[in-house]
C-alpha positions in Angstrom: 141.9 186.6 7.9 139.8 189.8 7.6 136.5 190.4 9.4 134.6 190.0 6.1 136.1 186.5 5.7 134.7 185.3 9.1 131.7 183.1 8.5 131.6 180.3 11.1 131.9 180.6 14.9 132.2 177.6 17.3 131.3 177.8 20.9 132.7 175.1 23.2 130.7 174.4 26.3 126.9 174.5 26.3 126.2 175.9 29.8 124.3 179.1 30.4 127.0 181.3 29.0 128.1 179.2 26.1 124.6 178.5 24.8 123.6 182.2 25.0 126.9 183.3 23.3 126.1 180.9 20.5 122.7 182.3 20.0 124.0 185.9 20.1 126.4 184.9 17.3 123.6 183.3 15.3 121.4 186.4 15.6 124.3 188.4 14.1 124.3 186.3 10.9 127.1 183.8 11.6 126.9 180.0 11.2 127.4 178.7 14.7 128.2 175.3 16.1 127.6 174.7 19.8 129.7 171.8 21.2 129.6 170.0 24.5 130.9 166.6 25.5 127.5 165.8 27.1 124.5 165.2 24.9 122.3 166.0 27.9 123.9 169.5 28.2 123.2 170.2 24.6 119.6 169.2 25.0 119.2 171.4 28.1 120.8 174.3 26.2 118.4 173.9 23.3 115.4 173.7 25.6 116.5 176.8 27.6 117.1 178.9 24.5 113.7 177.9 23.0 112.0 178.8 26.3 113.8 182.2 26.5 113.0 183.0 22.8 109.3 182.0 23.3 109.0 184.5 26.1 110.5 187.3 24.0 108.2 186.5 21.2 105.2 186.6 23.5 106.4 189.9 24.9 106.7 191.3 21.4 110.5 191.8 21.7 111.3 189.5 18.8 109.4 188.1 15.8 109.0 184.3 15.2 110.7 184.8 11.9 113.8 186.4 13.4 114.1 183.7 16.1 113.7 180.9 13.6 116.3 182.4 11.3 118.8 182.5 14.1 118.0 178.9 15.2 118.5 177.8 11.6 122.1 179.0 11.8 122.8 177.1 15.0 123.7 173.5 15.2 124.6 171.2 18.1 127.3 168.5 18.4 129.3 166.4 20.9 132.2 166.1 18.4 134.9 168.6 19.0 136.5 167.8 15.6 133.2 168.4 13.8 132.7 171.7 15.7 136.0 173.3 14.7 137.3 171.6 11.6 136.2 174.4 9.3 135.6 177.2 11.8 137.0 180.8 11.8 136.7 181.7 15.4 136.4 179.6 18.6 134.9 180.9 21.9 135.7 178.6 24.8 133.1 178.6 27.6 133.9 175.6 29.8 134.6 175.2 33.5 136.9 177.8 35.2 139.8 175.4 35.7 143.2 176.2 34.2 144.3 172.6 33.5 141.0 171.7 31.8 141.2 174.8 29.6 144.8 174.0 28.7 143.9 170.5 27.6 141.1 171.9 25.5 143.2 174.5 23.8 145.8 171.9 22.9 143.0 169.9 21.2 141.6 173.0 19.5 145.0 173.9 18.1 145.3 170.4 16.6 141.8 170.4 15.1 141.1 173.9 14.0 142.4 175.5 10.7 145.6 177.5 11.0 143.8 180.8 10.6 141.3 180.2 13.4 141.4 182.5 16.4 141.0 180.8 19.8 139.3 183.0 22.4 138.5 182.2 26.0 135.3 183.5 27.7 136.9 183.0 31.1 135.7 185.5 33.6 139.1 185.7 35.3 141.8 183.5 33.8 144.1 185.3 31.3 144.7 183.6 28.0 148.5 183.4 28.6 147.7 180.3 30.7 146.2 178.6 27.6 148.3 180.0 24.8 151.5 177.9 25.5 149.4 174.8 25.0 149.0 175.8 21.3 151.3 176.5 18.4 149.4 179.7 17.6 149.8 181.9 20.7 149.4 185.0 18.6 145.9 183.9 17.8 144.9 183.3 21.4 143.1 186.0 23.5 140.3 186.5 26.0 136.8 187.5 24.9 134.8 187.8 28.1 131.0 188.1 27.8 128.8 188.8 30.8 125.8 186.8 32.2 123.2 186.7 30.7 125.0 187.1 27.4 121.8 187.7 25.5 121.2 190.8 27.5 124.5 192.2 28.8 126.2 194.7 26.4 129.9 194.7 27.5 132.6 192.3 26.3 136.1 192.5 27.7 138.8 191.7 25.0 142.2 191.1 26.6 145.4 191.3 24.5 148.1 189.5 26.3 151.8 189.9 25.4 151.4 186.8 23.3 148.4 188.1 21.4 148.9 189.8 18.1 147.5 193.2 17.4 145.6 191.7 14.4 143.9 189.1 16.7 142.9 191.8 19.2 141.6 194.0 16.4 139.6 191.2 14.8 138.1 190.2 18.2 137.1 193.8 18.9 135.5 194.1 15.5 133.7 190.8 16.0 132.4 192.1 19.3 130.9 195.2 17.5 129.4 192.9 14.9 127.6 191.0 17.6 126.0 194.3 18.7 128.1 194.4 21.9 130.3 197.1 23.4 134.0 196.1 23.6 136.7 197.4 25.9 140.3 196.4 25.0 142.7 195.6 27.8 146.3 195.6 26.6 147.6 194.2 29.8 146.5 190.9 31.5 145.3 190.9 35.0 143.3 188.2 36.8 139.6 189.2 36.8 140.1 191.8 34.2 138.2 195.1 34.9 134.5 194.4 35.7 135.1 191.5 38.0 137.9 193.3 39.8 135.4 195.9 40.7 132.7 193.4 41.5 135.0 191.3 43.5 135.5 194.1 46.0 131.8 194.5 46.4 131.2 190.8 46.9 134.0 190.5 49.5 132.4 193.3 51.5 128.9 191.8 51.1 130.0 188.4 52.3 131.9 189.9 55.2 128.7 191.8 56.3 126.7 188.5 56.0 129.2 186.4 57.9 129.5 188.9 60.7 125.7 189.0 61.1 125.5 192.7 60.2 122.7 192.1 57.7 121.0 189.3 55.9 121.6 188.5 52.2 118.3 190.0 51.3 119.0 193.2 53.2 122.5 193.5 51.6 121.0 193.0 48.1 118.3 195.6 48.9 121.1 198.1 49.8 122.8 197.4 46.5 119.6 197.7 44.4 117.7 200.4 46.3 120.6 202.6 47.5 123.3 202.0 44.9 120.8 201.5 42.0 122.5 198.2 40.9 120.2 196.1 38.8 120.8 193.0 41.0 122.3 192.5 44.4 125.6 190.6 45.0 124.0 187.5 46.5 121.3 187.3 43.8 124.1 187.6 41.2 126.2 184.8 42.8 123.1 182.6 42.7 122.6 183.5 39.0 126.1 182.8 37.9 126.5 179.8 40.2 128.2 179.4 43.5 130.4 176.7 42.0 131.6 179.2 39.4 132.3 181.7 42.1 134.2 179.1 44.1 136.4 178.0 41.1 137.2 181.6 40.2 138.4 182.4 43.7 140.4 179.2 43.9 142.2 179.9 40.6 143.0 183.4 41.9 144.4 181.9 45.1 146.5 179.4 43.1 148.0 182.4 41.2 148.5 184.8 44.2 149.1 182.4 47.1 147.2 184.9 49.2 144.8 183.2 51.6 142.5 186.2 51.3 141.8 185.2 47.7 140.3 181.9 48.7 136.5 181.6 48.6 134.7 182.5 51.8 133.7 179.7 54.2 130.0 180.2 53.5 130.6 179.7 49.7 132.6 176.5 50.3 129.9 175.1 52.6 127.1 175.8 50.2 129.0 174.3 47.3 129.7 171.1 49.4 125.9 170.9 50.1 125.1 171.3 46.4 123.5 174.7 47.0 124.8 176.1 43.7 122.3 178.8 43.1 119.4 179.2 40.8 120.3 176.2 38.6 120.2 174.0 41.7 117.0 175.5 43.1 118.9 176.8 46.1 121.8 179.1 46.9 121.5 182.2 49.1 117.8 182.1 48.0 115.4 179.3 47.3 113.9 179.0 43.8 110.8 177.2 42.6 111.0 174.9 39.5 
């Protein structure tokens, strides 16, 4: 399958990442199907995307015509079979749990056409964990977008040992067609590049907080005002979700067996209290509705 033959993209998982990835693809001219097992998740995704686009229209960043054209290319479904039965490229954006992803990739392999590439948007889990669940390991790779996908430019494409050069090349070219900037990793590593760097910063930030050296607000100010980061580490954890951070760290621990890779105690406590960040109204910060 050449790049010119790619017409339909399916995004599996209608959370903040999946929904925005779907709209990015629709803006780039693809027919897009966004699938989630929960009708309520699809409704929230549609409402969120409409809200975000309305704000951009009011600010003059986009025209109503451009937005409507993109939305006309985007459809929603709870049926996995309907989502992938005629698709050319799948982007998985579900929960960061290896077993759940493996089960999904097995179903995708059974339902999608033989030529379809199956990519994972996982922020840390290499696709070699999912590829054995399929009969098309050469067509499995990582395609990691960053949050918020509508804004962030970088996409990490990871070519595992199982991934063919053609699959990696097509994924890189698709990334460019989506007006994103790709980097191609030819060796798998948990967390890839950006999150390996970010993980070190977050570890230090949490250590400073837990040892009462500084508050979350002060640490974030140091990152934004001294290091010129666009957002501090605690505000970023709130944005992506403390539950996401927790699951990523647990998966890294399962792989390494290193206790240092486990999520910090403060993260675990907040997740247990339901303080999952911005989406829950409270994390390290409190948010109004």
